[in-house]
C-alpha positions as CSV (number, residue, x, y, z in Angstrom):
1,G,3.3,-0.7,-14.3
2,D,0.6,1.7,-13.3
3,Q,-2.3,0.2,-11.3
4,S,-5.8,1.4,-12.0
5,I,-7.9,2.2,-8.9
6,S,-11.7,2.3,-9.4
7,T,-13.5,5.2,-7.9
8,G,-15.0,4.5,-4.5
9,A,-13.3,1.2,-4.0
10,S,-10.3,0.3,-1.8
11,T,-7.8,-1.8,-3.9
12,A,-4.9,-3.8,-2.6
13,L,-1.8,-2.8,-4.5
14,S,0.1,-5.6,-6.3
15,F,3.9,-5.9,-6.3
16,N,6.0,-7.9,-8.8
17,S,9.5,-7.7,-7.3
18,E,11.6,-7.2,-4.2
19,R,14.8,-5.4,-3.4
20,F,15.7,-7.7,-0.5
21,D,13.8,-10.2,1.7
22,A,15.9,-11.9,4.4
23,R,12.8,-13.4,6.0
24,D,10.7,-14.5,3.0
25,F,7.9,-12.0,3.6
26,F,7.0,-11.7,-0.1
27,D,5.6,-14.5,-2.2
28,A,5.1,-13.7,-5.9
29,G,2.1,-16.1,-5.9
30,A,0.3,-13.6,-3.5
31,P,1.6,-10.3,-4.9
32,T,-0.5,-8.0,-2.6
33,K,0.7,-9.6,0.6
34,L,3.7,-9.5,3.0
35,T,3.4,-12.5,5.3
36,T,5.1,-12.8,8.7
37,P,7.0,-16.0,9.2
38,V,7.3,-15.4,13.0
39,A,5.4,-13.5,15.7
40,G,6.7,-10.2,16.8
41,K,6.5,-6.4,16.6
42,F,6.9,-5.1,13.1
43,T,7.4,-1.8,11.4
44,I,5.2,-1.7,8.3
45,G,5.2,1.1,5.7
46,G,4.5,2.0,2.1
47,H,4.3,4.8,-0.5
48,A,2.0,5.4,-3.4
49,A,1.5,8.2,-5.9
50,F,-1.8,8.9,-7.6
51,E,-1.8,10.5,-11.0
52,S,-2.9,14.1,-11.2
53,N,-6.6,14.7,-10.9
54,S,-8.4,17.6,-9.1
55,T,-11.5,15.8,-7.9
56,G,-12.2,14.0,-4.6
57,Y,-9.8,12.6,-2.0
58,R,-7.1,9.9,-1.9
59,F,-5.9,7.6,0.9
60,V,-3.6,4.7,1.5
61,V,-4.3,2.1,4.2
62,I,-2.3,-0.7,5.8
63,R,-4.6,-3.7,6.4
64,V,-4.0,-6.9,8.4
65,N,-5.4,-10.3,7.4
66,G,-7.8,-8.8,4.9
67,T,-9.9,-7.1,7.6
68,A,-8.3,-4.9,10.2
69,E,-7.2,-1.4,9.1
70,I,-4.2,-0.4,11.3
71,A,-3.0,2.8,9.6
72,I,-4.4,5.4,7.2
73,N,-3.2,8.5,5.5
74,M,-5.7,10.7,3.6
75,T,-5.8,14.0,1.7
76,T,-7.8,15.9,-0.8
77,A,-6.7,15.9,-4.5
78,I,-4.3,18.5,-5.6
79,S,-5.0,19.9,-9.1
80,G,-2.1,19.6,-11.5
81,N,0.1,17.5,-9.2
82,I,0.5,13.9,-8.4
83,T,-0.8,13.0,-4.9
84,G,1.9,11.1,-3.0
85,F,1.5,9.3,0.3
86,S,3.9,7.7,2.8
87,I,2.5,5.6,5.6
88,T,4.3,3.8,8.5
89,T,3.1,2.1,11.6
90,E,4.3,-0.4,14.2
91,Y,2.1,-3.4,15.0
92,Q,2.2,-6.7,16.8
93,L,1.6,-9.6,14.4
94,A,1.4,-13.4,14.8
95,A,3.2,-15.9,12.7
96,N,1.5,-16.2,9.3
97,D,-0.4,-12.9,9.6
98,Y,-0.3,-10.8,6.4
99,V,-0.4,-7.2,5.6
100,E,-1.5,-5.3,2.5
101,L,-1.2,-1.7,1.2
102,L,-4.5,-0.4,-0.1
103,A,-5.3,2.6,-2.2
104,F,-8.6,4.5,-2.4
105,Q,-9.8,7.4,-4.5
106,N,-13.1,8.9,-5.3
107,S,-12.5,11.1,-8.4
108,G,-15.6,9.8,-10.2
109,G,-13.6,7.6,-12.6
110,N,-10.7,5.2,-12.6
111,L,-7.4,6.7,-11.5
112,N,-3.9,5.2,-11.6
113,V,-1.4,4.7,-8.8
114,S,1.7,5.6,-10.9
115,A,4.6,3.2,-11.3
116,I,7.7,5.4,-10.6
117,G,11.0,3.6,-10.0
118,N,12.2,3.5,-6.4
119,Y,9.2,5.6,-5.3
120,S,5.7,4.3,-6.2
121,P,4.2,2.0,-5.2
122,E,6.5,0.7,-2.5
123,F,5.7,-1.6,0.5
124,W,7.9,-2.8,3.3
125,I,8.0,-4.7,6.6
126,A,10.7,-5.3,9.2
127,L,10.8,-7.3,12.4
128,Q,11.9,-5.1,15.3
């Protein structure tokens, strides 16, 4: 379903299913995280679409181990349209590191990241 994002607060997006997971990155008990079973260089990416609102700006961030922001994509709101983001980066991770996809908005009130099948929100990781 849609995920409500409070104004002015970064929120880790939660996921409830997976398409495929050959390396057990996803654990439904920790639905905001993708955890690396081995060390290596990874491609990490995601997509999120905010519902229409004409105030403020929006961004998505990839964060490692709850602290290090390693990629960001930001834009101002577009009146009358959803604001969609794709983000991708490569990063060296250790075994048992985890990554999260965060959403931020500052519209002045709560705003949803819309649940749109095969589109939003999406989050992925792949060992290179």
